[in-house]
N, C-alpha and C positions, 0 to 999 in steps of 0.2 A: 599417886600414879593414876593415869587415865586408862580405863579399860578399852582395849581395841576390839571393835566389832568387825566381823567378817561376813559379808553378804554371800548368799548362795551363788550369785553370778561369779563372784571372785573365786569361790571354791571350785566351781566348774571350770573356770578359765585356767586355774593352776593345775587341776587334774588333767585337763585336756592337753595342756602344754607338756606335762610330764609323760603322757602316753604317746606324744607325737614321735614317730620314728625319725632317726637322724637320716640326713640325705646320704652321707657317705659313711655308713656304719660298719662296713667290712673292707678288708684289704683289697678284695677283688674289685669292688666299686671304685675305690680310690685309683687303682691301676687303670681301669677302663676310662675313667674321666680324664686322667693324665694323658693317656694315649689319644683320646678324642681331641684334647687341646693341642697336642703336638701335631696331630694330623692336619689341623686347620691351617697351620703354617708350613708344614712339610710338603703337602700335596701340591700346592701351586708353585712351590719353588723347584719341584722335580718333574712336573708335568707341563709340557710346552704346548700341547694340543689345545687350541682355543675352543674347539667344539666340545671336547670332553669337559673342560672347565666351565663352559656356559651351561651345559646340562647339569653338572653338579651344583652350580650356584642356583639355578632354577629350582632344583630339588630342595635346596635349603630354604628358599622363599616359600615353596609349597609346604614344607614342613612347619614353618611358622604359622601359616594360615590354617593348616590342618590341626595344629596344636590348639588353636582357639576353638575350632569346631569340635575337637575331642573333649575339650573342657565342657562344652555345652551338651554334646551328645553322649560321650562316654561317661563323664562324671556326674552330670546333672540329668541325663536321661531324656533330653528334649531333641526331637528330630528337626533338622533344619536343612532345607534345600536352597536357601537364599544367601549362602555364605559369599558367593561371588559378588553380590550387591555391595557388601561392605569392603571387599577387596578392591572393587572398582572405585568406590568412593575414596578410599585411601590413595589410590593411584592418581586420580585426577586432582585431589586436594594437594598431594605432594608436588605436582607440577605447578599448580597455582601458587602455592606458598614458596616453593624453592625456585621454580623457573621464572614465574612472572614477578613475584615480589622480591626474589633474591635473598631469602632467609637462609642462614647456614644449615648444614645437615643436622646438627644436634637440636635445632629448633623446628625445622619443617617436618622431620620424620615423626617425632612425638605428637606434633599438632595434627598431622594426617591421621594418626591412630586415634587421637581424641575426637577428631571430627567424625570418624566412623563410629566411635563409641557414643557420641551424642545422637547420631541417627539411630543407633541401637536402643538408646534410652527412650527415644520417642516411639519406637515400634514395639518395644517389649511389653508395656502395660496392656496393649491390645492383643498382641500375638500370643502371649503366655497364658491368656485366659482359655486358650484352646489347647488340646492335647492330641498326641498321636498323629494320624493322617491329616487332621484339620490344620494343625500347626504346620505340617509340611507343605500343604497347599498354599497357606497364607505366605509362608516364607518364599515359596516358589514365585508368587506374584511379585515379590520385591525385585527379582531379577529383571523382569520385563519392565517394571516401573523405572528401574535404574537405567536400562538401555534407552528407554523413551526419553528420560530426562537428559541423558548425556547427548543424545542426538539433537536436542532442541536447545542446548546451551552452548552454541559455538564459541562464544567469547571465553568460556572456561575450559571446554573439552575439545574444541575443534570441530564439533558437530559430527557429521557422517564421515568426514575424512580423518578424524582423529587429530592428534597433536604430537609434536616432537617433545620429548622430555629433556629438559635442560637443567634440571635441579642439580645443585652441587652435591658431591659425595666426599667432601673434605672435612676433616676435623682439625682445625687449626692449620698447622703447616703440612699435615699429612693428607695428601690427596690420593684417594684410592683409585682414581682413574689413571693416575701417573705415579704409582707408588714406587719409591726408591728405597731399597734395602742395601745399605753400604754403597759399593760402587755399581750395583746392579739396578737397572731400571726395569721394573716389571711391566708387563702389558696390562691393558685395562681388564681383560678377562681374569688375570691372576689377582689383581687388586679387588675386583668385585667378588671373587670367590672368598677371599679372606673377610671382606666386609659382611657378606651375607651369612657366612657360617659363624662369625663372632656374634652377630645379632641373634642368630638362632640359639647359640649357647646361652646368652643372657635370657632369652625368652624361656628356654627349658628350665633354667634355674629359678626364674620367677614363678613359673607354673608349678614346679615342684613344691615351692613354699606355699603357694595358694592352696594346693591340694592338702598339704599338711595342716593348714590353719583351721580354725573353728568354722569359718565360712565354707571351706572346701569339704569338711566332713558333713556339714549341713546339706550341701548339694548331693552328696552320696546317700545320705539318709533319705532325702526326698526321692531320689532315683530308686532306691531299693524298696521303700514302702512309704509312700507319701502320707497316708492316713496315720500310721503309727508315729511318723516324725512330727506331724502336726499336734498329735496328742502330747508328745514330749516337749512341745513348745517351739518347734522349728516352723517358722512362717514360710509358706511355700512361695508366694508371689515375690517378696523381697529377695529370697534366696535365688530364685530363678532369674530375676532381673539382674542380680549381680553376675551370674554366669553369662547371661546374654550380652551384657555390656562389656565385660572383660573379653569375651569371644570376639565381639565387634572391634574392640581396640586392637587386638592381635591381628585381625584380618586387615585393618587399616594400615598397620605397620608393614605387613606383608605386601599390600598393594603399593605402598610407597617405594619399597625396595624393588618390586617387580617393574615399576615404571622406569626407574633409572637403570635397571638391568637390560630391559628391552630397548630403551631409548625412543620408543614410538608405541603409542597405545591408541586403540580405537574402542568405541563402545561395545563392539561385538566380541572383544577379547574377554569380556566378563559376562558371558552368557551361561546358559544352563549346563553346558558341557564342562565348564570350569567347576561348578558346584558338584557335579557328579564325580569329577576327578577328586575333589577333597573328600567326599564320602567314601570313595574307593580307597583312598590313602589310609583313613582311620580304620576301616574295616579290615583291610589287608594287613596293615601294620599291627593293629591290636587296639581295641577300645579300652578306655580307662587305664592307659599306661603312658608314662612320660616319653619313652623311647619309641613307642609304636609309630607315631607320625613320622619320625625320622626314617625308620626302616621302610615304611610304606611309601614315603616320598622318593626314596632312592630306588625302590622297586618299580614304582610307576614311571619314574623318570627314564628308565631304560626301555620302556615300551615303544616310544617313537624310534629309538635307535634300533630296536629289534625289527620294527615295521620296515624301516628303510633297508635293513639287511635282507629281510624276506622278500622285498620287492623284486630282487634279482632272480628269485626262485619261484614265486607264486604270481601267476599272471593276473589275478584279480586285484592285486594291490598296485596302485599307480605311484610312481616316483614323484617327488615334489617337482611341480612345473609341467607334469604330463597330464593329459586328458584321458578319461575313461578309467573304469575300475574303481575300487574303493580307495579313497585317499588315506594318507597316513593318520590324520586326525580321526577319520571315521573308523579306521581299523583299531585305533586306540580306544575309542568308546566301546567297541564290541568287546575288546579284551578286558576293559574295566568291568563291564557287566558280567562277563563269564567268571572273572576272578572273584567278584563279590558273591555270586551264587555259590561257587565252590568253597570259599572260606566260611560262609555262613553255614553250609551244610556239613563240612568235614573238619573245619579248624576255626571254631568261633573265637579262639584266643588270638588269632592272627599270627604274624611272623614272630612277634615277641615271645609267644608261648614256646617256641623252639629253644629259647635261651633261658627259660625259667626252669628251676629244679622241680621235678614232679612232686606233688604233695602226697604225703603218706596217708593212706586210709587206715582207719581204725580196724583192727581185726574183728571179724564177726564172732560173737559169743557162741560157744558150743551149745548143743541142745541140753546137755547135763547142767551146764552153768545157768542156762535160761530157766530151766525147770526149777532149779534150786532157788534162783532169785525170785521167781514168781510164786513159790510155795510160801504160804503164810508162816510167820514165825510162831514157834510153840510157846504157849504161855504157862507151861507146867514148871513148877519149882523143882529144884534138885531132889527134895524129899519125895515128891510125887513120882518122879522118875524111878527112884530107888524102890518105891513100893510097887510099882508096876513090874519092874524087872524081877522082883522076888516072887 
C-alpha cells in the first residue's frame, strides 16, 4: 500500500471549505429567495406603467454595477471613484460587438464585461500600489480619460453626439424586446425588466460564492488588517488585483445592459456623477453585504421620481425641459451627498442593517466576579488550611 501525503495547502483548503457558510442555510432565506425569483416575473406581468418598469430596470442595472464596486470597496477595502469608466467601456463595447458586429446577446454581453475586466487588469498593477485618497484620485482620473477617449473615437462611440445602441437582446428564439408569454405579447419595458433582474440574480449568486471562497476571505482579511494577513501568507497585490478585475467585469456587464436599456448613449453619460451615484448606493444600501446594493439601488432609483414630484411644490426645482432652478439630476446629486453623510454618521450599516437581527452583547462581569478572577489562586495545601483554621 502507498502512503498518502497531505500538503498543508490541501488541509487549509478542506478546512476553509468546511467552515464556509451555506448560501441558503435557513428557511427564511429560502423563502426570501423564492419570493425574489417570483417577483422578477410577477411584477412586469402585473404592472403596465412603462415609466415605473424602466425605473426598476435601471435600478437593477445600477445594482449590478454597485455589486462590483461593493466587492472592491466593501469586501476588499479599496476606495474607487472611477467605476463609471468601466461601465462606459462595457456600454460602448457592447454596441460595437452586438450592434456593429452583430454578435448574439450571450456572446457580446460577456465579452463587454471581459473587455472592461481587461482594462481593469491593465490599470490595477499601478493603481493598487496606492491606498486611501491617493487611489481615489487616480481612479477619478480614469473617468476623465474615458470621456476624452470616447469623444475622440467617433467610429466606435459616435463621438460627441453619442451612438444609438442596436445590440440584440435575444437568447435563441426568446427576444426580450418583443417577449411573448403564451398569447400575451409583452412590451419592451416588461421584457427588459425581466432580463435585467435575471442577470442581477445571477450576479448576486456569483458574488455570494466569490465572497465565500478562499479568495473572498483573503480580500476581507486584507481589508481588516493587511499586515497581519500578509504575515499569515495572504499576498496583498494579487488579492487586490482579483477584486479590481472582478469589479471591472461586473461594471462592464452593467454597462452593456445599460446601453440596450437606454438605446442611446453619450460619453457624458459616464461621468463623475455616475460614480458618485454608485458610491451612494453601496453606502446607503450597506457595505460588505450581498443585498445592500439592491436596496441602495432601489432607494436611489426613487430619488429622480421624488424630485419630479417635488418640482410641483418647490420653486427651486425645475421640471424636465424647463429653464431656471435646480435640475432633477442636480437635485439628485445633492440628495446623494446628504444621504451619504447621514448614513455614515448615524447608520453605518446601511439599509441592510434594519433587516439584520441585532447581535447580543456579552453581559459585563460584576465587580465581585472580576475581583475573584483577578485574585491569585492560593497555593496552600488542604493540610495547611486545616492547620491555620485550628
